[in-house]
N, C-alpha and C positions, 0 to 999 in steps of 0.2 A: 228336189231342187239342187242344182249344182252351185257350188260356192261362187263361181265366176258368172253366174247368170245375173241378168239385170235386176231381178227381184231380190236376190241375195245381196247384191251390192247396195241396193236401195235400203234394205233392212239394216245392214251393217252401218250404212251412213246415217240413217235415222237414229239407231241405237247410240252410235258414237256422239252425234251432235247433241242428243238429249242428255246423255250421261255426262259428258264433259261440260256442257253448258250449265247443267243443273249443279254439278259439283262446284264449278267456278263461281256461279252466282251465290250459292250458299256460303262458300268460303269468304267471298267478298262482303256479303250482307250481314252475316251472323254477328260479327263483332260490333258493328254499328247498332244493330238491333239490341244487343245486350247493354250497350252504353245508353241507348235510349230508354231502356227499362230502368236503369239506375237513376237517370235524370228525371224520369217521369213525364217528359214532354215529347210528343211526336213519335212515341214508340210504335204506334199503329202504322204510320206511314213507313217506318223503317222495317216493318215486318214483310213488306211486299217483296223485296229482293230475295231474302232467304226462302220465303214461301214459294215463289215462282221457281227457285232453284230446286227445292224439295219436290215440287210437282213435276218438273221436267225429269228429275231423277226417277220418280215413280213411273212416268211414261216410258222411260228407258227400260224399266223392269218389264213392263207389258210388252214392249217390242222384243225384249230378250226372250220372253216366253214364246212368242211367235217364232223367233229364230230357232230356238232349241227344239221345237216340235217338227221342224222341217229339215234340219241338217244334223249330221252326226255330232255329238257333243265333243268328240276329240278334235273336231275342226272348229265348231262354233265358238267354244269357250276361248281357246287361245287367240283366235282372230278378234273376237269382240273385246277381250281384255287388252290385247296388244294395241288395237286401234285406239281404245280409250286412254291407255297410258300415253301414247304419243300425243293425242289431242289435249289431254290435261297438261302435259308438259309444255306444249306450245302455248296454251292459254295462260298457264301460270307464269311463264316468262314474259309473254307479251302484255298481259293485262294486269296481273297481280305484282309484277316486278320481281318475281322470285329469281334467284341466281341460276345460271346455266353453266355448268362446268364441262370440261372436255370429257370427263368420265361419263357424265349423263348423256352427252351426245353419242358417245360410243355405245352406251347401253341402248339408246333409242334406235340406233342403226342395227344393233343386234336383234332387237325386237322386230324391226321391219324384215330383216333377213329370215328370222324364224317364221313370221307370218307367210312370207313368200314360199318357204320350204313346205309349210303345212298345207297350203292350198294347191300345191302342184300334184 
């Protein structure tokens, strides 16, 4: 399977979506869950968001196993991690309200440049 094939693009997209969404949901939901445990009320309903996040992250691992068996690791790993870094950065800024500095933007652009060079 070539990295630029439709199947590879689909797998990387699925991996990135599951990984980034899982991490963001877990990061968003875990503090509320812990607070719910301390308060004793409604903790079970507060467990849904971090649990879904952890499950999605688990699915991303299964997709990763599928990717790594079909592509060279020297290509698969940097592409998967790079795409995840970009997606998590965007999600963290847009949804979690984390700060975005010029240096982080430059770093993200360098990651994109690195991915581009690796898949050529």
